[in-house]
Every structure is written in structure tokens, then in C-alpha cells.
C-alpha positions as CSV (number, residue, x, y, z in Angstrom):
1,M,12.5,1.6,-23.9
2,T,11.6,3.0,-20.5
3,F,8.9,5.7,-20.6
4,I,10.0,8.7,-18.4
5,P,7.4,11.5,-18.2
6,T,8.5,15.1,-17.8
7,G,9.3,15.8,-14.2
8,M,10.4,12.3,-13.3
9,T,13.5,10.2,-13.3
10,V,14.4,6.5,-13.0
11,T,16.4,5.3,-10.0
12,S,19.2,2.7,-10.0
13,S,16.6,0.2,-8.8
14,G,14.4,0.9,-11.7
15,Y,11.4,2.7,-10.1
16,R,10.3,6.1,-11.3
17,R,10.4,9.1,-9.0
18,L,9.3,12.7,-9.1
19,D,12.2,15.0,-9.9
20,P,12.6,17.3,-8.1
21,V,11.2,15.6,-5.0
22,P,8.8,18.0,-3.2
23,E,10.3,19.7,-0.2
24,S,9.0,18.5,3.2
25,G,7.4,21.9,3.9
26,S,5.4,21.9,0.7
27,L,4.3,18.3,1.4
28,E,3.2,19.2,4.9
29,D,1.2,22.2,3.4
30,F,-0.4,19.9,0.8
31,Y,-1.5,17.3,3.4
32,E,-2.8,20.0,5.7
33,S,-4.7,22.1,3.2
34,K,-5.6,19.9,0.1
35,Y,-5.2,16.2,0.7
36,Y,-8.5,15.6,2.6
37,H,-10.4,17.7,0.1
38,L,-9.1,15.5,-2.7
39,L,-10.2,12.4,-0.7
40,R,-13.7,13.9,-0.3
41,T,-14.0,14.7,-4.0
42,G,-12.7,11.3,-5.1
43,E,-9.4,12.6,-6.6
44,R,-7.5,10.5,-4.2
45,F,-8.5,7.2,-2.5
46,S,-7.4,6.1,1.0
47,P,-8.8,2.9,2.6
48,S,-8.4,4.5,6.0
49,T,-10.8,7.3,5.0
50,M,-13.4,4.8,3.8
51,L,-13.0,2.7,6.9
52,R,-13.6,5.5,9.3
53,N,-17.0,6.1,7.7
54,E,-20.2,4.6,8.9
55,G,-23.0,2.9,7.0
56,P,-23.5,-0.1,4.7
57,E,-21.0,1.0,2.1
58,A,-18.2,1.4,4.6
59,D,-19.2,-1.9,6.3
60,D,-19.0,-3.7,3.0
61,E,-15.6,-2.2,2.2
62,R,-14.3,-3.2,5.6
63,Q,-15.6,-6.7,5.2
64,W,-14.2,-7.1,1.7
65,M,-10.7,-6.0,2.9
66,H,-10.9,-8.5,5.8
67,E,-11.8,-11.3,3.4
68,T,-9.1,-10.5,0.8
69,L,-6.0,-8.3,1.4
70,Y,-6.0,-8.7,5.2
71,A,-6.7,-12.4,5.1
72,D,-3.9,-12.9,2.5
73,I,-1.4,-11.1,4.6
74,R,-2.5,-12.9,7.8
75,D,-2.2,-16.3,6.2
76,A,1.2,-15.5,4.7
77,L,2.5,-14.5,8.2
78,L,1.0,-17.6,9.8
79,G,2.9,-19.6,7.3
80,E,6.2,-18.3,8.6
81,A,7.8,-19.7,11.8
82,D,7.3,-17.8,15.1
83,V,5.7,-14.6,13.7
84,K,3.9,-13.1,16.6
85,R,4.9,-9.4,17.1
86,V,3.9,-7.2,14.2
87,L,4.2,-3.5,13.5
88,D,2.0,-1.8,10.9
89,V,3.5,1.4,9.6
90,G,1.1,4.0,8.2
91,A,-1.7,2.2,10.1
92,G,-4.4,4.8,9.4
93,T,-7.3,4.1,11.7
94,G,-5.8,0.8,12.9
95,E,-8.3,-1.4,11.1
96,F,-5.6,-3.9,10.0
97,V,-4.0,-3.8,13.5
98,S,-7.3,-4.7,15.0
99,F,-7.7,-7.5,12.4
100,L,-4.3,-8.9,13.3
101,E,-5.0,-8.8,17.0
102,A,-8.2,-10.8,16.4
103,A,-6.1,-13.4,14.6
104,G,-3.8,-13.8,17.6
105,F,-0.9,-11.6,16.7
106,D,0.7,-9.1,19.1
107,A,0.1,-6.1,16.8
108,E,0.5,-2.4,17.0
109,G,0.5,0.5,14.5
110,I,2.0,3.9,13.9
111,E,0.3,6.6,12.0
112,P,1.5,10.2,11.4
113,S,-2.0,11.6,10.9
114,R,-3.4,12.8,14.2
115,E,-6.9,12.6,12.9
116,A,-6.6,9.0,11.8
117,S,-4.7,7.8,14.8
118,D,-7.1,9.5,17.3
119,F,-10.0,7.9,15.5
120,G,-8.4,4.5,15.8
121,R,-7.7,4.9,19.5
122,S,-11.3,6.0,20.0
123,K,-12.2,2.6,18.7
124,G,-9.8,0.9,21.2
125,R,-7.2,0.1,18.6
126,N,-3.4,0.0,19.4
127,V,-2.3,2.9,17.1
128,R,0.3,5.5,18.1
129,C,0.6,8.9,16.4
130,A,4.1,8.9,15.1
131,N,6.0,8.7,11.9
132,L,8.6,6.0,11.3
133,Q,11.6,8.0,12.4
134,Q,9.9,9.2,15.5
135,F,8.9,5.7,16.5
136,F,12.4,4.3,15.7
137,A,13.9,6.9,18.0
138,T,11.6,5.8,20.8
139,W,12.2,2.1,20.0
140,E,16.0,2.6,20.4
141,E,15.7,4.8,23.5
142,E,13.5,2.4,25.3
143,D,15.3,-0.6,24.1
144,L,12.1,-2.3,22.9
145,P,12.1,-5.9,21.5
146,T,12.4,-6.5,17.8
147,F,9.4,-7.3,15.6
148,D,8.8,-10.5,13.8
149,A,7.1,-8.7,10.9
150,I,6.6,-5.1,9.7
151,S,4.0,-4.1,7.2
152,L,4.2,-1.1,4.9
153,L,0.8,-0.9,3.0
154,G,0.5,2.0,0.7
155,V,3.5,3.8,2.3
156,L,6.6,3.7,0.2
157,E,5.1,5.6,-2.7
158,H,4.7,8.6,-0.4
159,L,8.2,8.8,1.1
160,P,10.9,11.2,0.0
161,D,13.5,8.5,1.1
162,P,12.0,5.0,0.8
163,H,15.4,3.4,1.2
164,A,16.0,5.0,4.6
165,A,12.5,3.8,5.7
166,V,13.3,0.2,4.7
167,Q,16.6,0.4,6.5
168,V,14.8,1.5,9.7
169,C,12.4,-1.4,9.4
170,K,15.3,-3.8,8.9
171,A,16.9,-2.5,12.1
172,M,13.7,-3.2,14.1
173,L,13.2,-6.7,12.6
174,R,14.6,-9.9,14.1
175,K,16.8,-12.1,12.1
176,D,14.7,-13.7,9.3
177,G,12.0,-11.2,10.1
178,V,9.4,-10.5,7.4
179,L,8.8,-7.2,5.6
180,C,5.4,-6.9,3.9
181,V,5.1,-4.2,1.3
182,Q,2.2,-3.1,-0.8
183,V,2.5,-0.3,-3.4
184,P,0.6,0.7,-6.5
185,N,1.7,-1.2,-9.6
186,D,2.4,1.9,-11.8
187,F,3.6,2.3,-15.4
188,S,2.5,-1.4,-16.0
189,E,2.1,-2.6,-19.6
190,M,-1.7,-2.8,-19.0
191,Q,-1.9,0.8,-17.7
192,R,0.1,2.1,-20.7
193,A,-2.0,0.0,-23.2
194,A,-5.2,1.4,-21.7
195,A,-3.8,5.0,-21.8
196,A,-2.8,4.5,-25.5
197,A,-6.1,3.0,-26.5
198,L,-8.2,5.8,-24.9
199,G,-5.8,8.7,-25.5
200,L,-5.3,9.3,-21.8
201,E,-2.4,10.9,-20.0
202,P,-0.9,8.8,-17.2
203,W,-3.7,9.3,-14.7
204,W,-1.9,7.3,-12.0
205,I,0.7,10.1,-11.5
206,A,-0.5,11.9,-8.4
207,R,1.7,14.9,-7.6
208,P,2.9,15.8,-5.1
209,D,2.0,13.0,-2.6
210,H,2.9,10.0,-4.8
211,I,6.7,10.5,-5.1
212,N,7.8,7.0,-6.1
213,Y,6.3,4.7,-8.8
214,F,7.1,1.0,-8.5
215,D,6.2,-2.1,-10.5
216,F,6.9,-5.7,-9.5
217,Q,10.4,-5.8,-11.1
218,S,11.6,-2.5,-9.7
219,L,10.1,-3.2,-6.2
220,E,11.9,-6.5,-6.0
221,T,15.2,-4.9,-7.2
222,F,14.7,-2.1,-4.7
223,L,14.3,-4.5,-1.8
224,R,17.2,-6.7,-3.0
225,D,19.4,-3.6,-3.1
226,A,18.3,-2.9,0.5
227,G,19.6,-6.3,1.5
228,L,16.2,-8.2,1.5
229,H,15.2,-11.4,-0.2
230,V,11.7,-11.5,-1.8
231,F,10.0,-14.9,-1.2
232,H,6.4,-14.2,-2.2
233,K,4.7,-11.9,-4.7
234,Q,1.0,-11.4,-5.4
235,A,-1.0,-9.0,-7.5
236,D,-4.7,-8.0,-7.3
237,F,-7.4,-7.1,-9.8
238,P,-6.2,-5.2,-12.9
239,M,-8.6,-2.3,-12.8
240,E,-7.4,-1.2,-16.3
241,L,-9.6,-4.0,-17.6
242,F,-12.6,-1.8,-17.0
243,L,-11.1,1.0,-19.2
244,M,-10.6,-1.5,-22.0
245,L,-14.2,-2.7,-21.6
246,G,-15.5,0.8,-22.1
247,E,-16.0,2.0,-18.5
248,N,-13.8,5.0,-18.5
249,Y,-13.5,5.8,-14.8
250,V,-10.6,8.2,-15.4
251,T,-12.7,10.8,-17.2
252,E,-16.1,9.8,-15.8
253,K,-15.4,9.8,-12.1
254,H,-18.8,8.4,-11.1
255,L,-17.9,5.1,-12.8
256,G,-15.0,4.6,-10.3
257,K,-17.3,3.4,-7.5
258,L,-19.2,1.1,-9.8
259,C,-16.0,-0.5,-11.1
260,H,-14.8,-0.9,-7.5
261,K,-18.0,-2.7,-6.5
262,K,-17.7,-5.0,-9.5
263,R,-14.1,-5.8,-8.5
264,R,-15.3,-6.6,-4.9
265,Q,-18.0,-8.9,-6.3
266,F,-15.5,-10.7,-8.5
267,E,-13.1,-11.3,-5.6
268,R,-15.9,-12.5,-3.4
269,V,-17.3,-15.1,-5.7
270,M,-13.8,-16.5,-6.5
271,P,-12.8,-19.3,-4.1
272,R,-10.0,-17.9,-2.0
273,E,-7.2,-20.2,-3.1
274,L,-8.2,-19.9,-6.7
275,R,-8.1,-16.1,-6.4
276,R,-4.7,-16.2,-4.7
277,E,-3.3,-18.5,-7.3
278,L,-4.6,-16.2,-10.1
279,Y,-3.1,-13.2,-8.5
280,K,0.2,-14.9,-7.9
281,S,0.3,-15.7,-11.6
282,L,-0.6,-12.2,-12.6
283,S,2.3,-10.9,-10.5
284,G,4.7,-12.8,-12.8
285,L,3.2,-11.0,-15.7
286,G,3.5,-7.6,-14.0
287,I,-0.3,-7.3,-14.1
288,G,-2.6,-6.0,-11.3
289,R,-3.4,-2.7,-9.7
290,T,-1.0,-3.2,-6.7
291,C,2.1,-5.1,-5.9
292,L,2.0,-7.2,-2.7
293,V,5.5,-8.5,-1.8
294,F,6.9,-10.3,1.2
295,A,10.7,-10.2,1.9
296,K,13.1,-11.4,4.6
297,T,16.1,-9.9,6.2
């Protein structure tokens, strides 16, 4: 039986969604007045915030992302024929765009946050301040070429209309173009088991900014309903293991950084191909903190 918390509904594709969806004005107020405070206090996490910091901790985070997530996406794209031109949607400070450019791709990013995009451009990164609809209007008006691949990393969970966003991406992709999506893996069996064992409420519900809650099955169904074919799935480290091992980072916030460091260490000592095979296997079980999915038009 599907678990539906109060104030949520289940879509026809199977993912959960806030109900009612926050109005655009209230979301804008939230991002302007509260979001960065939550980032600073650890109530929210954003890689772009970490990656704009300086110092050993930020450098280590940056290097770890290069070695794992970014490298996994790079190699998946290199495995596809004629993928050269890439758009990163929700690019933050442009760290991933810069990584792709160094790997030989013709990459650019769009980011609605003026602060993040300005920081990226100050570092010489190809990041434009625009949301997806604004960029699409420019793309159509200027009759720009299609993209071979588009990435949406940590984006769909925030959007009031994720279906419309995917349709815009499809319009900008060439035939057989690749859409790369990463979202949190929420309401997973492991999350719910940890919550039940520790008597926790669903801590992964983040109102009002996280609107949509996917797992592997619902994400694949959502993309199929949008006219895309999923050809590769990969999970990552199941952070709920720490909860089951007695490190309750939900109620003891200071444990969050420690658990994250242990996760980084685990992924670094694992041979790359073994780690990838492990995470591919976990995706089949619906286990892992995030869902990384590649689909074609």
C-alpha cells in the first residue's frame, strides 16, 4: 500500500507531490528570504553552496564530486555516439559545466540564481542567469542548434511542473539526444525502514522547495510517460545505513558532516568500476540516496 503523508498526493506516474503545490509568489519569497539561511544552518544541502566556498573542506568536496558523480556522467555521455554539445540546467556555480569543458565537451549552463551564476562567471565558467523557460524562449528566437545532451541534476524535485520542463528539454534535444536526470530517491523502503526503527517522521520531506518526490520506479514511469526511453540507471550510497548503525544524523545534526565524510571515504577506496556496478545493482533494488537516470528521445 502506498504511503501518502498529509498534504501530498500521488500522480499518475507514481511520484508523490505536495498538494496544494506552493504558489510561485510564495516560492519566490521563500528562496529570497529563507532558503540561504537554511543552507547556512544545515537544514538544506546544496552542492553549489559547498562548491562556492574556499578551503580544504570545499576542495575535498569538489574533488570527490569530480571523481564520482561527474566522472560517471562524463563516461556515460562519452559512451554515446556524437555527444558533444551539452546543456546543464540548474547549473549553480557552473562547476559541472567547467568539468565537462575540461573533458572536451561543448558545455554551457543556465542557473536562475543571480548569486550563483554571477559567482560562476567570475570564475570564467559558461553559466547564464536564466530559468529553463527563459532560456528556451531565447533558444527559439535565436534559432540556436539543438543539444546532444541535457542534464537536470537536483532540479525536477523543485519544479511546480516537471512534465513541462522535460518537454522543453526534449524540444531542445536532437533526435536520440540524451537526458540525464538526478533526483533524491524518496520514500524508499530503506528510508521508511529507518524511520520506523527510530520513530522518525519522514525527514526527507522539505516544504515548500521540494515539491516532487520520486523513486526509481516512478522516475522511469514519469520519463516514459513524457516520451523518453530509460537506458541506464544508477544509485549512490544509501545514507540511511548510518541511521540503522546508530548515527542519527536526523536528530543530531552535527553527525551529518561526519556521515558524509565517511560516505566520501567509502566511494574513494572502492575501485571505480566496482562502485559503479554496485550502484547499478542497488538501483534495481530501489536503494540509494539519489536516482541517476539516463534516457533518450
